[in-house]
N, C-alpha and C positions, 0 to 999 in steps of 0.2 A: 535677784534670785526669787523674788516673789515672797510668798508667805514663809517659806522655809529657809532660814539662814544657816549656812554651813560654815564650820570652822575650817582651818587650813587642812586638817587631817581628812575631813569629809570631802573637801574639794579634790584632794589628791585621789581619794578612792573613786570619786565619780569620773574623773578624767581617765583613770586606769580602766574602769569598766567600759567607757565609751571607746577607748583605743582597742580593747579586745573585741568589741562588737564590730567595729568597722573593718578590722582585718578579717574577721570571719565572713563578712559579706563579700569582700573581694575574693576570697578563696572560693566561695560558692559560685560567683560569677565566672571565675576562671574554669571551674569544674564544668559548669554548664556549657561554656564555649567549647571545651574539649569534647563533651558528649555530642554537641551539635555538629562539630566537624566530623566525628566518626560516623554519625548518622548520614550526613551528606555524602561521605565517601561510599558507604554501603549502598545508598540510593543510586548514586552515579554508576556503580558497578552493575547494579541490577538493571538499570535502564540501558547500559551498554550491551548486556547480554541479549536483551530483547531486540 
C-alpha cells in the first residue's frame, strides 16, 4: 500500500469506492454507444434521402 497503511475498515471503503466508479464508467460507455448508434441511423437516413 505504500506510505499509507489502511486498516480493514479503510480497505473495505476503498473497494466500495472503486466498485462504484467502475460501474459508472461502464454506464457512460453504454450511453455513448447508444448515442453513436442513433447518430449513425440519422446520418444513414439523411444520405438515403439524397
